[in-house]
MIBATI-412704 format. One record per residue (C-alpha): chain; x, y, z. Coordinates in nm, 4 decimals, always signed. Example, Ala and Ser with C-alpha at 12.3 -4.5 7.8 and 13.67 -1.06 7.14 Angstrom:
2
<rec "A"; <+1.2300; -0.4500; +0.7800>>
<rec "A"; <+1.3670; -0.1060; +0.7140>>
This chain:
167
<rec "A"; <+1.0769; -2.2020; -1.1113>>
<rec "A"; <+1.0127; -2.2381; -0.7382>>
<rec "A"; <+0.6598; -2.1916; -0.6090>>
<rec "A"; <+0.5896; -1.8557; -0.4493>>
<rec "A"; <+0.6223; -1.8865; -0.0716>>
<rec "A"; <+0.8414; -2.1980; -0.0867>>
<rec "A"; <+1.1827; -2.1954; +0.0857>>
<rec "A"; <+1.3516; -2.2155; -0.2563>>
<rec "A"; <+1.1516; -1.9146; -0.3819>>
<rec "A"; <+1.2434; -1.7163; -0.0704>>
<rec "A"; <+1.6125; -1.8005; -0.1192>>
<rec "A"; <+1.5995; -1.6997; -0.4870>>
<rec "A"; <+1.4248; -1.3723; -0.3966>>
<rec "A"; <+1.6837; -1.2893; -0.1305>>
<rec "A"; <+1.9653; -1.3712; -0.3743>>
<rec "A"; <+1.8074; -1.1406; -0.6349>>
<rec "A"; <+1.7830; -0.8601; -0.3762>>
<rec "A"; <+2.1475; -0.9030; -0.2818>>
<rec "A"; <+2.2684; -0.9097; -0.6434>>
<rec "A"; <+2.0637; -0.6011; -0.7278>>
<rec "A"; <+2.2003; -0.4204; -0.4208>>
<rec "A"; <+2.5603; -0.5007; -0.5148>>
<rec "A"; <+2.5078; -0.3809; -0.8725>>
<rec "A"; <+2.3333; -0.0563; -0.7712>>
<rec "A"; <+2.5905; +0.0327; -0.5047>>
<rec "A"; <+2.8872; -0.0517; -0.7292>>
<rec "A"; <+2.7776; +0.2026; -0.9916>>
<rec "A"; <+2.6461; +0.4457; -0.7286>>
<rec "A"; <+2.2925; +0.4652; -0.8644>>
<rec "A"; <+2.0068; +0.5851; -0.6464>>
<rec "A"; <+1.7970; +0.2771; -0.7165>>
<rec "A"; <+1.7644; -0.0265; -0.9376>>
<rec "A"; <+1.4508; -0.2052; -1.0557>>
<rec "A"; <+1.4242; -0.5615; -1.1800>>
<rec "A"; <+1.1275; -0.5998; -1.4154>>
<rec "A"; <+1.0164; -0.9575; -1.4828>>
<rec "A"; <+0.7455; -1.1373; -1.6770>>
<rec "A"; <+0.4107; -1.1193; -1.5005>>
<rec "A"; <+0.2961; -1.4258; -1.3125>>
<rec "A"; <-0.0656; -1.3518; -1.4074>>
<rec "A"; <-0.0559; -1.2015; -1.7578>>
<rec "A"; <+0.1189; -1.3071; -2.0760>>
<rec "A"; <+0.3669; -1.0735; -2.2454>>
<rec "A"; <+0.3612; -0.8244; -1.9582>>
<rec "A"; <+0.6466; -0.7063; -1.7374>>
<rec "A"; <+0.5879; -0.6106; -1.3767>>
<rec "A"; <+0.7956; -0.5024; -1.0795>>
<rec "A"; <+0.9695; -0.8071; -0.9375>>
<rec "A"; <+1.2306; -0.6520; -0.7118>>
<rec "A"; <+1.4052; -0.3257; -0.6411>>
<rec "A"; <+1.6861; -0.1794; -0.4386>>
<rec "A"; <+1.6736; +0.1754; -0.3034>>
<rec "A"; <+2.0108; +0.3433; -0.2519>>
<rec "A"; <+1.9107; +0.7101; -0.2407>>
<rec "A"; <+1.8699; +0.9662; +0.0319>>
<rec "A"; <+1.6497; +0.8732; +0.3248>>
<rec "A"; <+1.4263; +1.1477; +0.4614>>
<rec "A"; <+1.3091; +0.9690; +0.7761>>
<rec "A"; <+1.4691; +0.6653; +0.9334>>
<rec "A"; <+1.2280; +0.4220; +1.0934>>
<rec "A"; <+1.3612; +0.0808; +1.1742>>
<rec "A"; <+1.2576; -0.2175; +1.3763>>
<rec "A"; <+1.6169; -0.2734; +1.4829>>
<rec "A"; <+1.7542; -0.0707; +1.7729>>
<rec "A"; <+2.1143; -0.0864; +1.6510>>
<rec "A"; <+2.0659; +0.1074; +1.3267>>
<rec "A"; <+2.3856; +0.3067; +1.3755>>
<rec "A"; <+2.5863; -0.0139; +1.3659>>
<rec "A"; <+2.4224; -0.1327; +1.0458>>
<rec "A"; <+2.6329; -0.1330; +0.7324>>
<rec "A"; <+2.5230; +0.0708; +0.4306>>
<rec "A"; <+2.4118; -0.2403; +0.2435>>
<rec "A"; <+2.1906; -0.3488; +0.5329>>
<rec "A"; <+2.0360; -0.0014; +0.5557>>
<rec "A"; <+1.9635; -0.0038; +0.1818>>
<rec "A"; <+1.8122; -0.3523; +0.1933>>
<rec "A"; <+1.6034; -0.2558; +0.4949>>
<rec "A"; <+1.4832; +0.0664; +0.3328>>
<rec "A"; <+1.3946; -0.1183; +0.0125>>
<rec "A"; <+1.1871; -0.3618; +0.2183>>
<rec "A"; <+1.0191; -0.0766; +0.4115>>
<rec "A"; <+0.9235; +0.0936; +0.0851>>
<rec "A"; <+0.7833; -0.2342; -0.0491>>
<rec "A"; <+0.5778; -0.2779; +0.2719>>
<rec "A"; <+0.4450; +0.0785; +0.2442>>
<rec "A"; <+0.3422; +0.0128; -0.1164>>
<rec "A"; <+0.1564; -0.3040; -0.0120>>
<rec "A"; <-0.0115; -0.1129; +0.2719>>
<rec "A"; <-0.1232; +0.1683; +0.0406>>
<rec "A"; <-0.2493; -0.0856; -0.2131>>
<rec "A"; <-0.4405; -0.2799; +0.0533>>
<rec "A"; <-0.5791; +0.0442; +0.1982>>
<rec "A"; <-0.7319; +0.1244; -0.1393>>
<rec "A"; <-0.9338; -0.1976; -0.1246>>
<rec "A"; <-0.9957; -0.1941; +0.2518>>
<rec "A"; <-0.9754; +0.1461; +0.4268>>
<rec "A"; <-0.9683; -0.0338; +0.7650>>
<rec "A"; <-0.6240; -0.1819; +0.6920>>
<rec "A"; <-0.3854; -0.1050; +0.9773>>
<rec "A"; <-0.0287; +0.0020; +0.9107>>
<rec "A"; <+0.2403; -0.1885; +1.1043>>
<rec "A"; <+0.3684; +0.0301; +1.3883>>
<rec "A"; <+0.7271; +0.0504; +1.2601>>
<rec "A"; <+0.6250; +0.1053; +0.8989>>
<rec "A"; <+0.6870; +0.4199; +0.7005>>
<rec "A"; <+0.4134; +0.6719; +0.6400>>
<rec "A"; <+0.3791; +0.8657; +0.3132>>
<rec "A"; <+0.4984; +1.1840; +0.4837>>
<rec "A"; <+0.8254; +1.0086; +0.5761>>
<rec "A"; <+0.9380; +0.9865; +0.2123>>
<rec "A"; <+1.1724; +1.2000; +0.0066>>
<rec "A"; <+1.0808; +1.2796; -0.3548>>
<rec "A"; <+1.3085; +1.0033; -0.4828>>
<rec "A"; <+1.1590; +0.7526; -0.2398>>
<rec "A"; <+0.8129; +0.8481; -0.3716>>
<rec "A"; <+0.9308; +0.7962; -0.7282>>
<rec "A"; <+1.0683; +0.4536; -0.6388>>
<rec "A"; <+0.7426; +0.3648; -0.4610>>
<rec "A"; <+0.5235; +0.4773; -0.7534>>
<rec "A"; <+0.7358; +0.2714; -0.9949>>
<rec "A"; <+0.6192; -0.0414; -0.8119>>
<rec "A"; <+0.2726; +0.0116; -0.9600>>
<rec "A"; <+0.3878; +0.0191; -1.3230>>
<rec "A"; <+0.3332; -0.2705; -1.5636>>
<rec "A"; <+0.4490; -0.2778; -1.9235>>
<rec "A"; <+0.2896; -0.4601; -2.2120>>
<rec "A"; <+0.4778; -0.6060; -2.5054>>
<rec "A"; <+0.6819; -0.3267; -2.6740>>
<rec "A"; <+0.5364; -0.0627; -2.4373>>
<rec "A"; <+0.7880; +0.1912; -2.3093>>
<rec "A"; <+1.1467; +0.0900; -2.2367>>
<rec "A"; <+1.0841; -0.2241; -2.0260>>
<rec "A"; <+0.8305; -0.3523; -2.2815>>
<rec "A"; <+1.0854; -0.3002; -2.5574>>
<rec "A"; <+1.3380; -0.5129; -2.3704>>
<rec "A"; <+1.0757; -0.7862; -2.3552>>
<rec "A"; <+1.0247; -0.7497; -2.7312>>
<rec "A"; <+1.3925; -0.7692; -2.8278>>
<rec "A"; <+1.4946; -1.0125; -2.5542>>
<rec "A"; <+1.7974; -0.8108; -2.4476>>
<rec "A"; <+1.9009; -0.5636; -2.1786>>
<rec "A"; <+1.8641; -0.1890; -2.2316>>
<rec "A"; <+2.0392; +0.0458; -1.9881>>
<rec "A"; <+1.9031; +0.3940; -1.9267>>
<rec "A"; <+2.0979; +0.6720; -1.7575>>
<rec "A"; <+1.9798; +1.0292; -1.6983>>
<rec "A"; <+1.6146; +0.9246; -1.6917>>
<rec "A"; <+1.5042; +1.2834; -1.6340>>
<rec "A"; <+1.6229; +1.3664; -1.9879>>
<rec "A"; <+1.4640; +1.0676; -2.1609>>
<rec "A"; <+1.1846; +1.1001; -2.4156>>
<rec "A"; <+0.8498; +1.0181; -2.2527>>
<rec "A"; <+0.7572; +0.7977; -2.5515>>
<rec "A"; <+1.0516; +0.5721; -2.4715>>
<rec "A"; <+1.0533; +0.6123; -2.0952>>
<rec "A"; <+0.7003; +0.6704; -1.9680>>
<rec "A"; <+0.8196; +0.7299; -1.6127>>
<rec "A"; <+1.0309; +1.0263; -1.7311>>
<rec "A"; <+0.7358; +1.2580; -1.6681>>
<rec "A"; <+0.7582; +1.1661; -1.3006>>
<rec "A"; <+1.1352; +1.2072; -1.3121>>
<rec "A"; <+1.0955; +1.5601; -1.4501>>
<rec "A"; <+0.8472; +1.6673; -1.1823>>
<rec "A"; <+1.0951; +1.7174; -0.9017>>
<rec "A"; <+1.2491; +1.3737; -0.8768>>
<rec "A"; <+1.6192; +1.4374; -0.9168>>
<rec "A"; <+1.8718; +1.1607; -0.9601>>
């Protein structure tokens, strides 16, 4: 595995983002999340990467030519903006003086689905805990569709999905 911050790690991360984007767009899902083993805790899954493909409430970009951007570029950019907002909110919890980048999203810029996606970044799953933890236990992929109808014992985030987050 490449060291975090190394050119190889950056290339692998970008490749993962691109593959996730292609998969999510090809099946027309609103988002996709890649859970991976924690780098700090044993037998724990954490958010590694995601791709947001849902509705966008407010468009804020650092590029002036947004209208010329292809859908995949917009999705990749929005996914990155949501990740930056999550990091900002997390840092703001520890240091209230943290300044938000000028082009960054603000919480009021988000749709319900964008909020759901953002909140999912904070989830971690222990061994056999909820659906991602079960995949870690069995060592195989589990696909979940219609998350808003899933049992909360199996899919702990379903409570969020049922509270106004529509897919």
